[in-house]
C-alpha positions in Angstrom: -1.1 -4.9 -10.1 -3.3 -7.7 -11.6 -2.2 -10.7 -13.6 -3.3 -9.2 -17.0 -1.0 -6.3 -16.5 1.8 -8.3 -15.7 1.6 -10.5 -19.0 1.2 -7.4 -20.8 4.4 -5.9 -19.3 6.2 -9.3 -19.8 5.5 -8.8 -23.9 7.5 -5.8 -24.3 10.4 -7.1 -22.1 10.4 -10.2 -23.9 10.1 -8.2 -27.3 13.0 -5.9 -26.2 15.2 -9.1 -25.2 14.7 -10.5 -28.7 15.5 -7.1 -30.1 18.7 -7.0 -28.3 19.6 -10.6 -29.4 18.9 -10.0 -33.0 20.9 -6.7 -32.9 23.8 -8.1 -31.4 23.6 -11.0 -33.8 23.4 -8.4 -36.5 26.3 -6.7 -35.2 28.4 -10.0 -35.0 27.3 -10.8 -38.7 28.6 -7.3 -39.7 31.9 -7.9 -38.0 32.2 -11.1 -39.4 31.3 -9.9 -42.9 33.8 -7.2 -42.3 36.7 -9.6 -41.4 35.6 -11.7 -44.5 35.9 -8.6 -46.7 39.2 -7.7 -45.3 40.3 -11.3 -46.0 39.1 -11.2 -49.6 40.8 -8.1 -50.1 44.1 -9.6 -48.7 43.5 -12.4 -50.9 43.2 -10.4 -54.0 46.4 -8.4 -53.1 48.1 -11.8 -52.7 46.7 -13.0 -56.4 47.8 -9.6 -57.8 51.1 -10.0 -56.4 51.3 -13.7 -57.6 50.5 -12.5 -61.1 53.1 -9.9 -60.9 55.8 -12.4 -59.6 55.0 -14.8 -62.5 55.4 -12.1 -64.9 58.6 -11.2 -63.5 59.9 -14.7 -63.4 58.7 -15.1 -67.1 60.8 -11.9 -67.9 63.9 -13.3 -66.2 63.6 -16.6 -67.9 64.3 -14.6 -71.3 66.7 -12.2 -70.0 69.1 -14.8 -68.5 70.0 -16.4 -71.9 70.1 -12.7 -73.5 71.6 -10.6 -70.8 74.3 -12.8 -69.2 77.1 -11.9 -71.1 79.4 -13.5 -68.7 79.5 -15.9 -65.7 79.1 -13.1 -63.2 75.9 -11.5 -64.7 74.6 -15.3 -65.1 74.9 -15.6 -61.3 73.3 -12.1 -60.5 70.3 -13.1 -62.9 70.0 -16.6 -61.3 69.8 -15.2 -58.0 67.2 -12.8 -58.9 65.1 -15.7 -60.4 65.5 -17.9 -57.4 64.4 -14.8 -55.1 61.2 -14.3 -57.4 60.5 -18.2 -57.2 60.9 -17.9 -53.2 58.6 -15.1 -53.2 55.8 -16.6 -55.3 56.2 -19.9 -53.1 55.7 -17.7 -50.1 52.6 -16.1 -51.4 51.2 -19.5 -52.3 52.1 -20.7 -48.9 50.1 -17.9 -47.4 47.0 -18.7 -49.5 47.2 -22.4 -48.6 47.9 -22.1 -45.0 47.1 -18.4 -43.9 49.6 -16.2 -42.2 51.2 -12.7 -42.1 51.2 -11.0 -45.8 53.6 -8.3 -45.7 53.0 -5.8 -48.4 55.8 -3.1 -49.3 54.6 0.2 -50.4 57.4 2.4 -52.0 57.9 5.8 -50.7 60.8 7.1 -52.6 62.2 4.8 -55.5 65.4 6.7 -56.0 66.3 6.1 -52.3 64.8 3.0 -52.4 62.7 3.6 -49.1 59.3 1.9 -48.6 56.5 1.2 -46.1 55.7 -2.1 -44.9 52.0 -3.0 -44.1 51.3 -6.2 -42.6 47.9 -8.1 -43.2 46.6 -11.3 -41.3 45.1 -13.6 -43.8 43.1 -16.4 -42.8 43.0 -19.4 -45.0 39.9 -19.9 -47.2 38.5 -22.4 -49.7 41.0 -22.5 -52.7 39.9 -22.8 -56.2 41.5 -25.2 -58.9 43.6 -22.3 -60.1 45.4 -22.4 -57.0 46.0 -26.1 -57.2 47.3 -25.7 -60.6 49.7 -22.8 -59.9 52.0 -24.7 -57.4 53.0 -27.6 -59.6 53.6 -25.4 -62.5 55.8 -23.3 -60.5 57.7 -26.3 -59.3 58.1 -27.4 -62.9 59.4 -23.9 -64.0 61.9 -24.1 -61.0 63.2 -27.4 -62.5 63.5 -25.9 -65.9 65.3 -22.9 -64.3 67.9 -25.1 -62.9 68.3 -26.8 -66.1 68.7 -23.6 -67.6 71.4 -22.7 -64.9 73.4 -25.5 -65.6 73.5 -25.3 -69.3 74.6 -21.6 -69.4 77.2 -22.8 -66.5 78.8 -25.2 -68.6 78.7 -22.7 -71.6 80.4 -20.2 -69.8 83.1 -22.7 -68.6 84.1 -23.4 -72.1 87.0 -21.5 -73.6 87.7 -20.2 -77.3 84.0 -20.4 -78.2 83.5 -18.4 -81.5 80.9 -15.8 -81.6 78.9 -17.6 -84.2 78.6 -20.7 -82.0 77.6 -18.4 -79.0 74.8 -16.7 -81.2 73.4 -20.4 -82.2 73.5 -21.5 -78.4 71.6 -18.4 -77.3 69.0 -18.9 -80.0 68.6 -22.5 -78.8 68.2 -21.5 -75.3 65.8 -18.7 -76.3 63.8 -21.3 -77.8 63.8 -23.3 -74.9 62.5 -20.6 -72.8 59.7 -19.6 -75.2 58.9 -23.3 -75.2 57.6 -22.7 -71.6 55.1 -19.7 -72.8 52.1 -22.0 -72.7 53.2 -22.9 -68.9 53.3 -19.1 -68.3 50.3 -18.0 -70.0 48.2 -20.8 -67.9 49.9 -19.6 -64.7 48.9 -15.9 -65.5 45.6 -17.0 -66.4 45.2 -19.0 -63.0 46.7 -16.2 -61.0 44.3 -13.7 -62.7 41.5 -16.0 -62.2 42.4 -15.9 -58.3 42.3 -12.3 -58.2 38.9 -12.0 -60.1 37.7 -15.0 -57.8 38.4 -12.6 -54.9 36.4 -9.8 -56.6 33.3 -12.2 -57.3 33.6 -13.4 -53.5 33.6 -9.9 -52.7 30.6 -9.0 -54.6 29.0 -12.1 -53.5 29.6 -11.2 -49.8 28.6 -7.8 -50.2 25.1 -8.9 -51.8 24.9 -11.4 -48.8 25.7 -8.8 -46.3 23.2 -6.3 -48.0 20.4 -9.0 -47.8 21.2 -9.8 -44.1 21.2 -6.3 -43.4 17.9 -5.7 -44.8 16.5 -8.6 -43.3 17.9 -7.5 -39.8 16.9 -4.1 -40.4 13.2 -5.1 -41.4 13.1 -7.4 -38.4 14.3 -4.7 -35.8 12.0 -2.2 -37.5 9.0 -4.6 -37.0 10.2 -5.2 -33.4 10.6 -1.5 -32.7 7.2 -1.0 -34.1 6.0 -3.9 -31.9 7.6 -2.4 -28.8 6.0 1.0 -29.5 2.5 -0.4 -29.9 3.1 -2.5 -26.7 4.2 0.4 -24.9 1.1 2.6 -26.2 -1.2 -0.3 -25.1 0.4 -0.7 -21.8 0.3 2.9 -21.4 -3.2 3.0 -22.1 -4.0 0.0 -19.8 -1.7 1.6 -17.0 -3.5 4.8 -17.3 -6.9 3.0 -17.2 -5.6 1.0 -13.9 -4.4 4.2 -12.5 -7.5 6.0 -13.0 -9.5 3.0 -11.7 -7.1 2.9 -8.6 -7.4 6.4 -8.1 -11.2 6.0 -8.0 -10.8 3.1 -5.7 -8.5 5.3 -3.5 -10.9 8.2 -3.7 -13.5 6.2 -2.8 -11.6 4.4 0.2 -10.6 8.1 1.2 -13.9 9.7 0.9 -16.2 6.7 1.7 -16.5 5.0 5.0 -15.7 1.3 4.5 -18.0 -0.1 7.1 -21.2 2.0 6.5 -20.5 3.0 2.9 -21.4 6.7 3.5 -18.9 9.5 3.1 -16.0 9.6 5.5 -15.0 12.7 7.6 -12.2 13.5 5.0 -14.8 14.3 2.6 -16.9 16.3 5.0 -13.6 18.3 6.0 -13.4 19.3 2.0 -17.1 20.4 1.9 -17.4 24.2 1.3 -19.6 25.5 4.3 -21.5 28.7 3.6 -23.7 30.9 5.4 -26.8 29.0 4.4 -25.4 25.5 5.2 -26.3 23.4 8.2 -24.3 20.3 9.7 -25.9 18.1 12.3 -23.7 15.7 14.4 -25.3 12.6 16.0 -23.5 11.0 18.6 -24.6 7.4 19.8 -24.6 7.8 23.6 -22.4 5.2 25.3 -21.3 3.4 22.2 -17.9 2.3 23.6 -20.1 0.3 26.2 -22.2 -1.4 23.6 -18.9 -2.6 21.8 -17.4 -4.0 25.4 -20.8 -5.6 26.2 -21.8 -7.2 22.9 -18.5 -7.3 21.0 -17.3 -5.2 18.0 -19.2 -7.3 15.4 -22.5 -6.2 17.1 -21.4 -2.7 17.4 -20.7 -2.8 13.6 -24.0 -4.0 12.7 -25.5 -1.0 14.8 -23.6 1.6 13.0 -24.8 -0.3 9.7 -28.2 0.0 10.6 -28.1 3.6 11.7 -26.2 4.3 8.5 -29.1 2.7 6.5 -31.7 4.5 8.5 -30.1 8.1 7.6 -29.4 7.3 4.0 -33.4 6.6 3.7 -34.1 9.7 5.9 -34.0 12.5 3.2 -32.4 12.5 -0.2 -31.5 16.1 0.2 -28.9 15.6 3.2 -25.5 14.2 2.7 -24.5 11.6 5.2 -21.1 11.2 6.7 -19.4 9.0 9.5 -17.5 11.7 11.3 -15.8 9.4 13.8 -16.3 5.8 15.5 -19.9 6.6 16.6 -20.7 10.1 15.3 -22.6 10.6 12.1 -23.1 13.8 10.2 -26.0 15.1 8.0 -25.0 18.1 6.0 -27.4 20.5 4.0 -26.0 23.0 1.7 -29.0 25.2 2.1 -31.1 25.5 5.1 -34.1 26.8 3.2 -34.6 23.5 1.9 -35.8 22.1 5.1 -39.6 22.1 5.2 -39.7 22.4 9.1 -38.2 24.3 11.9 -34.7 23.1 13.3 -36.3 22.0 16.6 -39.0 19.8 14.5 -36.3 18.7 12.5 -34.2 17.3 15.6 -37.2 15.7 16.9 -38.0 14.1 13.6 -34.3 12.6 13.3 -34.3 11.4 16.9 -37.6 9.7 16.1 -36.2 8.3 12.7 -33.3 6.5 14.7 -34.8 5.7 18.0 -38.2 4.7 17.0 -37.6 1.0 16.6 -35.2 -1.2 18.8 -32.5 -3.1 17.4 -32.4 -6.7 17.9 -29.4 -8.7 18.0 -29.5 -12.3 18.8 -31.5 -12.4 22.0 -30.8 -8.8 22.9 -33.1 -5.6 22.4 -31.1 -2.6 22.1 -32.7 0.9 22.4 -30.3 3.8 21.4 -29.9 7.2 22.7 -28.5 9.8 20.7 -26.9 13.4 21.5 -26.7 15.8 18.7 -24.8 18.9 17.9 -26.0 21.6 15.4 -24.3 24.3 13.7 -25.1 26.8 10.6 -22.9 28.7 8.4 -19.3 28.9 8.1 -16.9 26.8 10.4 -19.5 24.4 10.7 -17.6 21.1 11.7 -15.8 23.1 14.5 -19.0 24.5 15.8 -21.0 21.4 15.6 -18.3 19.6 17.5 -18.5 22.6 20.1 -22.3 22.3 20.4 -22.1 18.1 20.7 -19.4 18.4 23.3 -21.6 21.2 25.3 -24.6 18.9 25.0 -22.9 16.1 26.5 -21.5 18.2 29.4 -25.0 19.5 30.2 -26.6 16.2 29.5 -28.7 17.5 26.9 -30.5 15.7 24.0 -29.0 18.3 21.6 -27.3 21.7 21.3 -27.4 24.3 18.8 -24.4 26.6 18.3 -25.7 30.2 18.0 -22.5 32.1 18.6 -19.1 32.0 20.3 -20.4 34.0 23.0 -23.3 31.6 24.2 -20.3 28.9 24.4 -18.2 31.6 26.5 -21.1 31.8 28.8 -21.2 28.0 29.4 -17.5 28.0 30.1 -18.1 30.8 32.6 -21.0 28.7 34.1 -18.7 25.5 34.3 -15.7 27.9 35.8 -18.4 29.0 38.5 -19.8 25.7 39.5 -16.0 24.4 39.6 -15.7 27.1 42.3 -18.8 26.5 43.9 -17.8 22.7 44.4 -14.4 23.6 45.7 -16.0 25.8 48.6 -18.6 23.6 49.1 -16.0 20.8 49.9 -13.8 23.1 52.1 -17.0 24.2 53.9 -18.3 20.8 54.6 -21.8 21.6 52.6 -22.2 18.2 50.9 -25.3 16.6 52.4 -26.9 13.4 51.8 -30.8 13.1 51.1 -32.6 9.9 51.3 -35.4 8.3 49.2 -37.1 5.3 50.6 -37.5 2.1 48.6 -40.6 0.3 49.7 -42.1 -3.3 49.1 -45.5 -3.9 47.4 -47.1 -3.1 50.7 -45.3 0.0 50.9 -43.2 -0.8 53.6 -39.6 1.1 53.5 -37.0 -1.8 53.2 -34.1 0.7 52.7 -33.2 4.2 51.8 -31.1 5.3 48.7 -28.6 8.1 49.6 -28.6 11.0 47.1 -26.1 13.9 47.0 -27.1 17.6 47.6 -24.9 20.8 47.8 -26.3 23.1 50.6 -26.3 26.7 49.8 -27.8 29.1 52.2 -31.3 27.6 52.9 -31.5 25.8 49.8 -30.1 22.3 48.4 -29.2 21.8 45.1 -29.6 18.6 43.1 -26.4 17.1 41.7 -26.5 18.4 38.1 -22.8 19.5 38.9 -21.4 15.9 38.7 -20.4 16.0 35.1 -18.5 19.4 36.0 -16.9 17.6 39.0 -15.6 14.7 36.5 -14.1 17.3 34.3 -12.4 19.2 36.9 -11.3 16.2 38.8 -13.4 17.0 42.0 -15.8 13.9 41.8 -13.6 11.6 44.0 -13.6 14.2 46.7 -17.3 14.6 46.5 -18.1 11.1 46.4 -16.0 10.4 49.3 -17.6 13.0 51.6 -20.8 11.7 50.4 -20.1 8.1 51.3 -18.8 9.2 54.9 -22.0 11.1 55.6 -24.1 8.3 54.3 -22.5 5.5 56.6 -22.8 8.2 59.3 -26.5 8.6 58.9 -27.0 5.2 59.4 -24.5 4.4 62.3 -27.5 3.4 64.4 -28.9 0.9 62.0 -31.3 0.6 59.1 -30.3 -0.7 55.4 -29.1 1.9 52.9 -27.6 2.3 49.4 -25.1 4.4 47.9 -24.1 4.9 44.2 -20.8 4.0 42.9 -19.4 4.5 39.3 -16.4 3.1 37.6 -14.1 6.0 39.2 -15.2 5.2 42.6 -14.5 1.3 41.9 -11.1 2.0 40.3 -9.8 4.3 43.3 -7.7 2.4 45.7 -8.4 5.5 48.3 -12.2 4.9 48.0 -12.1 1.2 48.2 -10.1 1.6 51.4 -12.5 4.0 52.8 -15.5 2.0 52.0 -13.8 -1.0 53.8 -13.0 1.2 56.9 -16.6 2.6 57.1 -18.0 -0.9 56.6 -16.1 -2.0 59.8 -16.5 1.2 61.7 -20.2 1.4 61.7 -20.7 -2.5 61.5 -22.6 -2.1 58.1 -21.8 -5.5 57.0 -25.1 -6.6 55.9 -26.8 -3.3 55.7 -25.4 -1.6 52.7 -26.0 -2.0 49.1 -23.7 -0.6 46.4 -25.6 0.6 43.5 -23.4 0.2 40.4 -23.8 2.6 37.4 -23.2 -0.2 34.8 -23.8 1.8 31.8 -21.1 4.5 32.6 -18.3 3.4 30.6 -16.8 0.7 32.5 -13.6 -0.3 30.8 -12.2 -3.0 32.8 -14.7 -5.6 33.8 -12.0 -7.8 35.7 -11.5 -4.9 37.9 -15.3 -4.8 38.6 -15.2 -8.3 39.3 -12.7 -8.3 41.9 -14.4 -5.3 43.4 -17.8 -7.3 43.9 -16.0 -10.3 45.0 -13.8 -8.6 47.6 -16.9 -6.6 49.3 -19.4 -9.5 49.2 -17.0 -10.9 51.9 -18.4 -8.2 54.1 -21.7 -9.0 53.4 -22.4 -5.9 51.0 -25.5 -6.5 48.3 -24.9 -5.5 44.8 -27.4 -3.7 42.6 -27.0 -2.7 39.0 -28.5 0.6 38.7 -30.1 2.3 35.4 -30.6 -1.2 34.1 -32.2 -1.0 30.5 -30.9 2.5 29.7 -30.1 2.0 26.0 -28.5 -1.4 26.3 -28.5 -4.2 28.7 -25.6 -6.8 29.0 -27.2 -9.8 30.5 -23.9 -11.9 30.4 -22.2 -9.3 32.5 -25.2 -9.5 35.1 -24.9 -13.2 35.4 -21.2 -13.0 35.9 -21.6 -10.3 38.6 -24.6 -12.2 40.2 -26.2 -9.0 41.4 -28.7 -9.0 44.4 -30.8 -6.2 42.7 -31.3 -4.6 39.2 -33.0 -1.4 39.2 -35.0 -0.3 35.9 -34.0 2.8 34.3 -36.5 5.7 34.7 -37.1 6.1 31.0 -38.6 2.5 31.2 -40.7 3.0 34.2 -42.0 6.7 33.9 -44.3 5.7 30.9 -44.9 1.9 31.6 -48.7 2.5 32.0 -49.1 4.1 28.9 -46.4 2.7 26.4 -46.8 -0.7 25.4 -43.1 -0.9 24.2 -41.7 0.0 27.6 -44.3 -2.4 29.2 -43.2 -5.4 27.3 -39.7 -4.7 27.6 -39.7 -4.5 31.6 -42.1 -7.6 31.5 -39.5 -9.5 29.9 -36.5 -8.3 32.1 -38.4 -9.2 35.2 -39.2 -12.8 34.1 -35.5 -13.0 33.3 -34.6 -11.6 36.6 -36.9 -13.8 38.4 -35.3 -16.9 36.8 -31.8 -15.6 37.8 -33.2 -15.1 41.5 -32.6 -11.5 41.2 -34.7 -9.0 42.9 -36.1 -6.0 40.8 -36.6 -2.4 41.8 -38.6 0.2 39.8 -37.3 3.8 39.8 -39.5 6.8 39.0 -42.7 5.8 40.2 -44.6 9.0 40.1 -48.2 7.7 40.1 -50.4 5.3 41.4 -51.1 3.9 37.9 -47.3 3.3 37.4 -47.1 1.6 41.0 -50.1 -0.8 40.3 -48.5 -1.6 36.7 -45.3 -2.3 38.5 -46.9 -4.7 41.0 -48.8 -6.6 38.2 -45.6 -7.1 36.5 -44.3 -8.8 39.5 -41.5 -5.9 40.5 -40.3 -6.5 44.1 -39.5 -3.0 45.2 -40.5 0.5 44.2 -39.1 3.9 44.3 -40.3 7.4 43.4 -42.2 10.4 44.0 -45.6 8.6 44.4 -44.0 7.1 47.5 -41.7 9.9 48.7 -39.5 12.7 47.4 -35.8 12.6 48.9 -36.0 13.7 52.4 -33.2 15.3 54.4 -34.2 13.7 57.8 -35.1 10.0 58.7 -36.4 8.1 61.5 
């Protein structure tokens, strides 16, 4: 996820957090306003009760002189008045200090039953009316006490005439009426307290309404912001996911190294009866990676991919595996040449120019498998594998029947090899290796199978490898080769990596060298380009047998690639140029220059050179001109059964 998307995602998160803060702040304000409203309602109730109590006090002030007919009734009325004074003071005290306000709600007046409801009142800012109420109440309380004293003395006197009683009561009523202004002011103040609470409630309601509107607008704006943010982010995320999907599809369907389509893409192609698939396998590519390194191998793959991409726009190019490329065409009728000509054209296109890496010149060989119609990938691989087994340049898959015949052929020769081993029909043939004067210096031992009166060339070696019969063939051939030179003479035997890595074969070689005293007479020709996996093992093998005077030759040198670094490390006595370089050396300038450079290189390293496939006098003379030390081929002699 890129930084831009992270920043955009942070905006709605921050906005949502602000929304939560504002919302909870709004709820808190609403809760505070609710409590203030409840408090003002209680204040209004208290103000109303104070007003009611003041009116009752005023009423009692007039009732006491009028209704107190005797001392007992006076005491009762005084008691009521004191009770009202105390209740009013308590209410004023709650207004002043806050506290629990108890409201008695009558349920049944006759039975004098009521319900008490408690309110918690919190102290608020008091108006001037409250400040004026308390001293006036205290003033009235003093006047009431004076009135009580006067009435008490009055009732203590005896033999008071009715007329005198009436005069004194009128006087007391005038005294009570003299307090009207005080009561009026107190009632006005208590009313103001009540209305002040109402005004505070209205003010609070407006303030709450204003804040509610503010918060609602703010929250609505934030909600719109969040919605727009999520829409924008959703759009960007969809765009990013689309781009990511494209990138993943490209990574899935495109080969990262070469840029052509991958095998996954090829497997999803719809093969039809008119389609054609050509698989191109680079021969012994693992050896190239081993010799030159993976970076050089990758360079070769990219070079081939570029060649194929510029080959024909109608063909779709795939990298099917590490060293296998595929050419797909949806309609074979689009080809303007025969399949054989097309195969030759592809080989020429890929193999025409050598690939130069640093100081190395690499000539590639390829093997191809071709299939038409449905199930093309499977059939093309079957054809490719069969081409490798038969050591062919290409194989076209025609039908399952053809491949069944090939399997039957392999099975037949598996049995033939088995019987040849059991019947001791493995025979060595010998091809002379000569110097420039055509003097024989040694013989190369070559395997044949004797069947009736014929000797069969070793085309069956690949079958022997697949059927795990190769080592048995090789050991029998090695034993007979040593035995053929028991009386003297130099000879060479061919060994591949399987021979070198076999402990049994190594022990057999050591035993035969000692048995036939072949210490300085035998040369091991190592097929260096046949997939050697462990060069340390090869180094140990060479070092060990050099102790016995064995000479080392690198066979098929220059067949596709050459590892000069490995040659220096092995310090061979000979290098044998591959037949593909020698057979046209008199007519092919490319082969001529390549061999010339290799000969000069070998001379600098004091390594002797051998040319195979010398089939004519012109080739013989050209090799001598280039300074090749030894020669071998049909021009000199074919492999022969018996030697002197």
